[in-house]
N, C-alpha and C positions, 0 to 999 in steps of 0.2 A: 504494500500500500504506500502511496506517495505521501510525503510530509504534508500535513494540514488537510488531508482529504477525509471525508466522513467514512465510517466503517460500515456503511449500509445504505439503503435507499433513503432519499430525502424525506423529511417530515412532511406530513400532509397539511392542508390548509386549516383543518380543524385544530390540529395540534398547535400550529403556529398562532392561531387566533386565541387559543386557551393560554398559551405562554404570554402573549401580549396583554391579555386581560389580567393575568396574575402579576405581571410587571407593573401594570397600572395601579393595581391594588397596593403594591409595595411602594408606589410613589416614583417609579422610574418611567421615563418617556421612551427609552430605547434599550436594546441589549447592550449597546456600547456604554451607556451610563452605568449599567449594572455589572459590567464585565468583571471588575476586580472583586466586588463584594460577593458575587455569586460564583466566582472561580471559573468564568468562561474563557475559552481560548479565542484567538483572533477571528477564526472562522465563525464561531458561535456568536461573537460580538457583532458580526455582520449579518446575523439572522439566518445562518445556514446550519441546520441541525439534521442529524440522521433521525430516523424513527425512534431508535433506542435512546439516543441522547435526549430527544424531546420528551419521551415518556419518563425518563429518570428525572429530568429537571421539573417537569410538571408535578411528579410525585413529591419531590423535595420541597417545592414551593407551596403545594397544597398543605403538606404537613406543617410547614412553618407558619402559614397564615392561620391555620386552625389553632395551633398552640398559642400564637400571639393573641388571637381573639378570645381564647378561653382565659388567658392571664391578664388581659387588659391592654395597656399601652404597648406600642412597639417602638423600637429605636433602630437606627441604622446599624448599630453594632450587633443587633440580633441577626441580621442578614448574614454576617460573616460566620455565624454558628451553623448556618444551614448547609455549609459545604460538605458535611458528612452524608450519611444515608438517611436523611429525613430527621424527624424530631426525636432525638435521643433523650434518655432520662437526664443526662447532663444538661442538655439544652433546657428542658423543663425546669430543672432545679435552678439553673442560672436565671431564667426569666422570673421564677417565683421569688428568688432572693432579691432580684432587682426591684420587684414590686413591693416587697416587704420594706426595703430601704426607702423607697419613695414614700410609702405610707408613714414610716417613722419620721422622716424629715418633715412631712406635712403636719404631723401631730405636734411638732415643736412650736408651731405658730398658733395653736389653739390655747386660749387662756385656761388655766387650771380649773377654774370653777365651771366653765362650759364643758370641759372634758369629764369632770366628776359628775355633772348633771346628766350627761349622755350615758355614762356608764351606769348610773343609778337607774335610769329609765330602762336599761337592758337587764336589770336584776343584780348588778354588782353592788357590793358594799364598799363605799369609799370613805376612808378615814384620813383627814388631813395630817400631814407630818407635824410633829411637835416643834414648837419654836425654840 
């Protein structure tokens, strides 16, 4: 096989449309924009995929979109984690940890009384610290 050539028949129009839709959901306008974050080679960055390559990328992107939707916000750094074979346990753990850190930072901005009131509404007992 020649350098840079696909290892099979070219991807069909439906596959390419699905890839374009997934890229749009991730905030990319083209394969070229997403090249480094998705680990695409030059041929793929130009929109040329074999059937197998397109299937693998669709599967990877579908898994990543579903995981990010289930864990909330997405970031560009999450895309770099998709280079493996889909949404791994490590990816899910990292996204969950990032969300916990985001929540912890946002709680710092809430006044103590408001936080205690909300916890009391949810059935928690809140005792203020001693002075």
